[in-house]
N, C-alpha and C positions, 0 to 999 in steps of 0.2 A: 830763130825759124825763121820761115821764111813767109813772105804772101805781100801785100802790097800797102794800104793807106795806113801808116800808123796813127792812132786815138790818144791826138792830145789828153793827157788824165781829165783836166778839167771839164771835158765834154762826155764824160761817164756819166753825168746829169742825164740824159738824153734816152737812155736806156729804161729809164722808169719808164711805166706804164707800159711796158711791151709783155708780150705773152710768152713764155720759154716754150718751145715745140720740142725739141732735142739737146742731147747733150752726148759730145766725145772728149774724150780724153786722148792727149797724144802720149806714149807707151814703149819702151825700149822693148828690141821682139829679140830673141835669138833661139837658133836653133827651134822654131815653133813654138815658145814660152814666152809670154807676157809677162813684164814684171809689172804688178798695179802699183809703186813704190811710188813715183813721182812723174812728172811731165803735163806739159799744158793743157788747158782746157777750152774745150767750144763750147760755144752756147749759139744755139740755132734758134732764132726767134719766127715767130708767126710773120711778121713783115717780110719776113725774106731774110732779115740782116744775120750776119754771122758774125760771133765776137770772139776773136782767139787771144786767151791772156795767157801770157809769155814771162818769159823771166829775160832782162834785157844784157845784152853782150857784157857788164860787167859781172855778172852772175850774182847780183844783190840787189837790183831794181827793176821794175815791174816794166815789160812792153805791152801796150795793148793792139790790137788791129784789127779792121773792118775788111778781114779776109778769109779764109781758109784757110788751116795749113798745107801746106803742098809736099807733097814727098818727092825729096830729088830721086828717089829712086823707084819710081812710075813705068811701066812698060813702056819699049821694050828695053828690058836692063842689059848690058853690056858683060861679056865673061867676064870681065876684069870685074867689074862692079857684084855678079854673083858672088864669085869667089870671097871677095871683100864682105859681102852680106853673110855667106855661111861662115864666113870666119868670127866676126868683129859684131853681127847684129846690124838691127837697124830700127828707129822710130818708125811706127806705126798708128795709123789712127785708130781706135778701137771705141765703137761705139757702146756710153754707158748711159743709153735712157732706161732700160732695165735695170741698171744697176739701185741698192734699195737705200743709199747715198743721195742716188737724185730721184729715184720715180716721183715720189709725193710731190714734187716742184713742177712737174710736169702740164703744163697747161694752165699753168699759174701765172699771174702778172709778177714782174719784177716792179717793185716799190721804192726802193732805195738802194744807192750804190755808191760806199763808203770807201774814200781812200785809206788805207793802214800805212804807217811810219812801223817801222823796225827800231828796235831800242836804239840804232846811231842818226836817228831822223829822217833815214831814205825813205820815199816813195816805195815801198817793198809788197803790197797786196792789196786786196778789195774785200771789202764784207758786200756780199748781195743778197738783199733780203729779195725772198719770192715767196709770193703766196702764205706769207708770214713767219718763216721760214729764213735763215740765216745759213751760209752758204760763204767759207773762209777760202780766198784761195791766196795762197802766198810763197814769195821767192825768198829764200834762205840758200846760203853756200851752195849755189848754181844748180840749185832745184826747185821745181815748183812742186808746191803740195796742196790739196785741198781737202777740207772741213768743214765738220757741220758745228763746231764750236769755235770759239775764239782759241786761237792760238798762242802759246806764253810767247811774250818780247814781241808782239805787235798792238797797236791799239791804233783808234782810230783819228785821224787827220784832225787838229781841231781848225 
């Protein structure tokens, strides 16, 4: 994905104490249909912070940045890009604040953020505790997944 400042993973603790205002996912869209399966996660916090959780370029690691996702197909769209989108689809920001997975976390404080390791010891996810509930974001096989329970193959980094 794109954006500006990449957040060093060691600085994730700074998110603790901030209140969740809204949630969005970056999901693949083709022919007007959204694939809800996988994609980056954006958290909007009450202090104006936007944090984007995404996979790194190697498809297995975690990338975090303080910037909203930027759609490379923002209008005006050229005829060439329009034809590409119609044929191949594109990634789109989808508001998720009303999704049952997230709705009970809105307005709550982030109490902790823990880095997760995959089975190979790579930093490939996060456990975010919000209002006493856990949200798990993991990167595996070049895909980004969000869970409400601990995903198999990931453990909190010691």
